[in-house]
C-alpha positions as CSV (number, residue, x, y, z in Angstrom):
1,M,0.0,0.0,0.0
2,R,2.9,2.3,0.8
3,L,4.3,1.7,-2.7
4,L,1.0,2.7,-4.2
5,N,0.8,5.8,-2.1
6,S,4.3,6.9,-3.0
7,I,3.7,6.3,-6.7
8,S,0.4,8.2,-6.7
9,E,2.0,11.2,-4.9
10,N,4.3,11.7,-7.9
11,L,1.4,11.6,-10.5
12,T,-0.5,14.6,-11.7
13,S,-4.2,14.6,-11.5
14,F,-4.4,14.1,-15.3
15,E,-2.2,11.0,-15.0
16,K,-4.3,9.6,-12.2
17,R,-7.5,10.1,-14.3
18,A,-5.9,8.5,-17.3
19,I,-4.8,5.5,-15.3
20,T,-8.3,5.2,-13.8
21,F,-9.9,5.4,-17.3
22,V,-7.6,2.6,-18.6
23,L,-8.4,0.4,-15.6
24,V,-12.2,1.0,-15.9
25,S,-12.1,0.3,-19.6
26,F,-10.2,-2.9,-19.0
27,L,-12.7,-4.1,-16.4
28,I,-15.7,-3.2,-18.7
29,G,-14.0,-5.2,-21.5
30,V,-13.6,-8.2,-19.2
31,V,-17.3,-8.0,-18.1
32,I,-18.4,-7.8,-21.8
33,Q,-16.2,-10.7,-22.8
34,F,-17.6,-13.0,-20.1
35,S,-21.2,-12.0,-20.5
36,G,-20.9,-12.8,-24.2
37,V,-19.9,-16.4,-23.4
38,K,-22.9,-16.9,-21.3
39,K,-25.3,-15.5,-24.0
40,E,-23.8,-17.8,-26.6
41,K,-24.5,-20.9,-24.5
42,S,-28.1,-20.0,-23.7
43,F,-29.0,-18.9,-27.2
44,R,-32.1,-20.4,-28.8
45,K,-32.2,-21.0,-32.5
46,I,-34.6,-19.0,-34.6
47,V,-37.3,-21.0,-36.3
48,L,-37.4,-19.8,-39.9
49,N,-41.0,-20.8,-40.6
50,T,-42.5,-18.9,-37.7
51,A,-40.0,-16.1,-37.0
52,T,-41.2,-12.5,-37.0
53,V,-39.2,-9.6,-38.4
54,E,-38.3,-8.7,-34.8
55,E,-36.9,-12.1,-34.2
56,L,-34.9,-12.3,-37.5
57,I,-33.1,-9.0,-37.0
58,V,-31.1,-10.4,-34.0
59,L,-29.3,-12.7,-36.5
60,P,-25.8,-11.5,-37.5
61,G,-25.9,-9.6,-40.8
62,I,-29.7,-9.4,-40.9
63,G,-31.2,-6.0,-40.8
64,I,-34.8,-4.9,-41.0
65,K,-35.0,-5.0,-44.8
66,T,-33.6,-8.5,-45.1
67,A,-35.8,-9.7,-42.3
68,R,-38.8,-8.4,-44.1
69,R,-37.7,-10.0,-47.3
70,I,-37.4,-13.4,-45.5
71,V,-41.0,-13.0,-44.2
72,E,-42.3,-11.9,-47.6
73,Y,-40.6,-14.8,-49.3
74,R,-42.1,-17.2,-46.8
75,S,-45.6,-15.7,-47.4
76,R,-45.3,-16.0,-51.2
77,K,-43.6,-19.5,-51.4
78,G,-44.8,-21.1,-48.2
79,K,-42.8,-22.7,-45.4
80,F,-39.1,-23.2,-46.0
81,K,-38.4,-26.8,-46.9
82,S,-34.8,-26.6,-45.8
83,V,-32.6,-24.2,-43.9
84,E,-30.5,-23.8,-47.0
85,E,-33.5,-22.4,-48.9
86,V,-33.1,-19.1,-47.1
87,K,-30.0,-18.6,-49.3
88,D,-32.4,-17.6,-52.1
89,V,-33.2,-14.5,-50.0
90,V,-30.0,-13.6,-48.1
91,G,-27.3,-15.1,-50.4
92,N,-24.5,-17.5,-49.5
93,K,-22.3,-15.1,-47.5
94,R,-25.0,-14.1,-45.1
95,F,-26.3,-17.6,-44.9
96,Q,-22.9,-18.8,-43.6
97,K,-23.1,-16.2,-40.8
98,I,-26.6,-17.2,-39.7
99,R,-26.5,-21.0,-40.4
100,K,-25.8,-22.0,-36.8
101,Y,-28.6,-19.7,-35.4
102,I,-31.5,-20.9,-37.5
103,T,-33.6,-24.1,-37.7
104,L,-36.9,-25.5,-39.1
105,K,-37.5,-27.5,-35.9
106,G,-40.1,-26.3,-33.5
107,Q,-42.5,-25.1,-36.1
108,D,-46.3,-25.4,-35.8
Protein backbone atom coordinates (compact mmCIF):
# COMPACT_ATOMS: atom_id res chain seq x y z
CA MET A 1 0.00 0.00 0.00
CA ARG A 2 2.90 2.33 0.78
CA LEU A 3 4.32 1.73 -2.68
CA LEU A 4 0.99 2.66 -4.23
CA ASN A 5 0.76 5.82 -2.14
CA SER A 6 4.29 6.90 -2.99
CA ILE A 7 3.69 6.31 -6.70
CA SER A 8 0.40 8.19 -6.69
CA GLU A 9 2.00 11.19 -4.92
CA ASN A 10 4.27 11.69 -7.94
CA LEU A 11 1.43 11.61 -10.49
CA THR A 12 -0.47 14.62 -11.73
CA SER A 13 -4.25 14.63 -11.50
CA PHE A 14 -4.42 14.12 -15.29
CA GLU A 15 -2.20 11.01 -15.04
CA LYS A 16 -4.33 9.63 -12.21
CA ARG A 17 -7.50 10.14 -14.28
CA ALA A 18 -5.87 8.52 -17.31
CA ILE A 19 -4.85 5.46 -15.28
CA THR A 20 -8.34 5.24 -13.79
CA PHE A 21 -9.87 5.44 -17.28
CA VAL A 22 -7.62 2.64 -18.58
CA LEU A 23 -8.41 0.38 -15.61
CA VAL A 24 -12.16 0.99 -15.85
CA SER A 25 -12.07 0.34 -19.61
CA PHE A 26 -10.21 -2.90 -19.02
CA LEU A 27 -12.74 -4.06 -16.42
CA ILE A 28 -15.66 -3.21 -18.71
CA GLY A 29 -14.01 -5.22 -21.48
CA VAL A 30 -13.63 -8.22 -19.18
CA VAL A 31 -17.29 -8.02 -18.14
CA ILE A 32 -18.45 -7.79 -21.76
CA GLN A 33 -16.23 -10.71 -22.79
CA PHE A 34 -17.57 -13.03 -20.10
CA SER A 35 -21.19 -11.97 -20.50
CA GLY A 36 -20.94 -12.79 -24.24
CA VAL A 37 -19.88 -16.36 -23.44
CA LYS A 38 -22.94 -16.90 -21.28
CA LYS A 39 -25.28 -15.53 -23.96
CA GLU A 40 -23.78 -17.84 -26.58
CA LYS A 41 -24.48 -20.92 -24.45
CA SER A 42 -28.10 -20.00 -23.73
CA PHE A 43 -29.01 -18.88 -27.25
CA ARG A 44 -32.15 -20.45 -28.77
CA LYS A 45 -32.21 -21.00 -32.50
CA ILE A 46 -34.62 -18.95 -34.59
CA VAL A 47 -37.31 -21.04 -36.30
CA LEU A 48 -37.37 -19.80 -39.90
CA ASN A 49 -40.96 -20.78 -40.62
CA THR A 50 -42.47 -18.94 -37.67
CA ALA A 51 -39.99 -16.11 -36.98
CA THR A 52 -41.17 -12.53 -37.02
CA VAL A 53 -39.17 -9.60 -38.40
CA GLU A 54 -38.26 -8.67 -34.83
CA GLU A 55 -36.87 -12.15 -34.18
CA LEU A 56 -34.93 -12.27 -37.45
CA ILE A 57 -33.11 -8.96 -36.98
CA VAL A 58 -31.14 -10.38 -34.04
CA LEU A 59 -29.32 -12.65 -36.49
CA PRO A 60 -25.83 -11.47 -37.52
CA GLY A 61 -25.90 -9.56 -40.80
CA ILE A 62 -29.71 -9.43 -40.94
CA GLY A 63 -31.23 -5.97 -40.82
CA ILE A 64 -34.84 -4.95 -41.00
CA LYS A 65 -34.98 -4.96 -44.83
CA THR A 66 -33.57 -8.47 -45.11
CA ALA A 67 -35.79 -9.72 -42.29
CA ARG A 68 -38.83 -8.35 -44.12
CA ARG A 69 -37.68 -10.03 -47.35
CA ILE A 70 -37.43 -13.38 -45.52
CA VAL A 71 -40.96 -13.02 -44.15
CA GLU A 72 -42.31 -11.91 -47.56
CA TYR A 73 -40.57 -14.82 -49.30
CA ARG A 74 -42.12 -17.23 -46.80
CA SER A 75 -45.56 -15.67 -47.39
CA ARG A 76 -45.26 -16.05 -51.17
CA LYS A 77 -43.57 -19.46 -51.39
CA GLY A 78 -44.82 -21.15 -48.22
CA LYS A 79 -42.77 -22.66 -45.45
CA PHE A 80 -39.07 -23.22 -45.98
CA LYS A 81 -38.41 -26.85 -46.86
CA SER A 82 -34.76 -26.65 -45.79
CA VAL A 83 -32.59 -24.18 -43.91
CA GLU A 84 -30.47 -23.77 -47.04
CA GLU A 85 -33.50 -22.38 -48.93
CA VAL A 86 -33.08 -19.07 -47.10
CA LYS A 87 -29.98 -18.56 -49.29
CA ASP A 88 -32.42 -17.60 -52.06
CA VAL A 89 -33.23 -14.52 -49.99
CA VAL A 90 -30.02 -13.65 -48.13
CA GLY A 91 -27.28 -15.06 -50.36
CA ASN A 92 -24.55 -17.52 -49.49
CA LYS A 93 -22.28 -15.14 -47.55
CA ARG A 94 -24.99 -14.07 -45.08
CA PHE A 95 -26.29 -17.62 -44.89
CA GLN A 96 -22.89 -18.79 -43.64
CA LYS A 97 -23.10 -16.18 -40.84
CA ILE A 98 -26.59 -17.21 -39.68
CA ARG A 99 -26.51 -20.96 -40.36
CA LYS A 100 -25.81 -21.99 -36.75
CA TYR A 101 -28.58 -19.75 -35.42
CA ILE A 102 -31.51 -20.93 -37.55
CA THR A 103 -33.60 -24.08 -37.72
CA LEU A 104 -36.85 -25.49 -39.09
CA LYS A 105 -37.55 -27.50 -35.94
CA GLY A 106 -40.13 -26.32 -33.46
CA GLN A 107 -42.50 -25.11 -36.14
CA ASP A 108 -46.30 -25.43 -35.83
